[in-house]
C-alpha positions as CSV (number, residue, x, y, z in Angstrom):
1,M,-115.4,-25.1,-76.2
2,E,-112.9,-26.2,-73.8
3,M,-113.6,-29.0,-71.9
4,P,-114.0,-27.9,-67.8
5,E,-111.0,-30.4,-66.0
6,V,-111.5,-32.1,-63.0
7,K,-109.1,-30.5,-60.6
8,A,-109.6,-32.4,-57.7
9,C,-110.8,-35.8,-57.4
10,E,-111.1,-37.4,-53.6
11,V,-112.6,-40.9,-54.4
12,E,-109.4,-42.6,-54.4
13,D,-110.6,-46.2,-54.8
14,C,-111.9,-44.8,-58.2
15,A,-110.1,-47.1,-60.7
16,Y,-109.7,-43.9,-62.6
17,N,-107.7,-41.9,-59.4
18,R,-104.3,-41.1,-59.1
19,Q,-103.0,-39.1,-56.1
20,R,-106.5,-37.4,-56.0
21,S,-106.4,-36.5,-59.6
22,C,-108.7,-37.9,-62.2
23,H,-107.1,-39.5,-65.1
24,A,-110.1,-40.4,-67.2
25,L,-110.4,-38.6,-70.9
26,A,-114.3,-37.3,-69.5
27,I,-116.4,-38.2,-67.2
28,T,-120.2,-37.6,-67.2
29,V,-121.3,-36.4,-64.1
30,G,-125.2,-36.9,-62.8
31,D,-128.7,-38.1,-63.8
32,P,-131.8,-36.5,-63.4
33,R,-131.8,-37.3,-59.6
34,R,-128.1,-36.1,-58.1
35,P,-124.9,-35.0,-59.1
36,G,-123.0,-38.1,-59.4
37,C,-119.9,-39.0,-61.3
38,D,-120.7,-41.6,-63.5
39,T,-117.4,-42.9,-64.6
40,F,-116.8,-43.4,-61.1
41,F,-115.3,-47.4,-61.1
42,G,-114.6,-49.1,-58.1
43,T,-111.5,-51.3,-59.2
44,S,-108.1,-52.4,-57.5
45,T,-107.5,-52.3,-61.3
46,K,-105.4,-48.5,-62.7
47,G,-107.1,-46.9,-65.4
48,G,-107.1,-43.3,-68.1
49,D,-104.1,-42.1,-69.2
50,P,-101.6,-41.2,-66.4
51,D,-100.5,-38.0,-68.1
52,N,-103.9,-37.0,-68.9
53,V,-105.6,-34.4,-66.4
54,G,-109.9,-35.8,-66.3
55,G,-112.3,-33.2,-68.0
56,V,-116.3,-32.8,-67.8
57,G,-117.5,-34.6,-71.1
58,A,-121.0,-34.4,-70.8
59,C,-123.4,-33.4,-67.3
60,K,-126.8,-34.1,-67.3
61,M,-127.5,-31.5,-64.1
62,A,-129.9,-29.3,-66.1
63,D,-130.9,-27.1,-63.2
64,C,-127.1,-26.8,-62.2
65,R,-126.2,-23.0,-63.4
66,H,-122.9,-24.5,-64.8
67,N,-124.9,-26.5,-67.2
68,V,-125.5,-25.2,-70.6
69,R,-127.1,-27.4,-73.4
70,L,-126.3,-30.6,-71.0
71,E,-122.4,-29.4,-70.8
72,C,-120.7,-27.9,-67.7
73,Q,-119.4,-24.5,-68.4
74,A,-117.7,-24.2,-64.6
75,P,-114.0,-23.7,-65.1
76,G,-113.1,-26.8,-63.3
77,I,-115.2,-28.9,-60.8
78,S,-113.8,-30.9,-57.3
79,V,-115.3,-34.8,-57.1
80,G,-115.9,-36.4,-53.9
81,Y,-118.2,-38.2,-51.5
82,V,-121.8,-37.0,-50.7
83,E,-123.4,-39.6,-48.8
84,D,-121.1,-42.0,-50.0
85,A,-121.4,-41.7,-53.4
86,A,-119.2,-39.9,-56.1
87,S,-120.2,-36.9,-57.3
88,C,-119.5,-33.1,-58.4
89,L,-119.2,-30.8,-55.8
90,T,-119.2,-27.9,-58.1
91,Y,-122.9,-28.8,-58.8
92,A,-124.9,-25.3,-57.5
93,P,-128.8,-25.3,-58.2
94,A,-129.8,-22.2,-60.8
């Protein structure tokens, strides 16, 4: 299985965001209540591999139509703000 890429990330104050692109090796999405980016880390220090495009390593949103056995099957996702929280904008309830 290929890990879906984080195609865009609007959360510029995240440590893994450079020029609106995610550079974490893999992110985790969600908790049982909301599709938040659990990998979000607000700091001025930049982390991750600048040559890497982030992927979705795990998704805890079992009710999402892209979720199969807690793995994201979307071709790619976007991350942005929902109510001031970094969230998966591709989340779609089944």
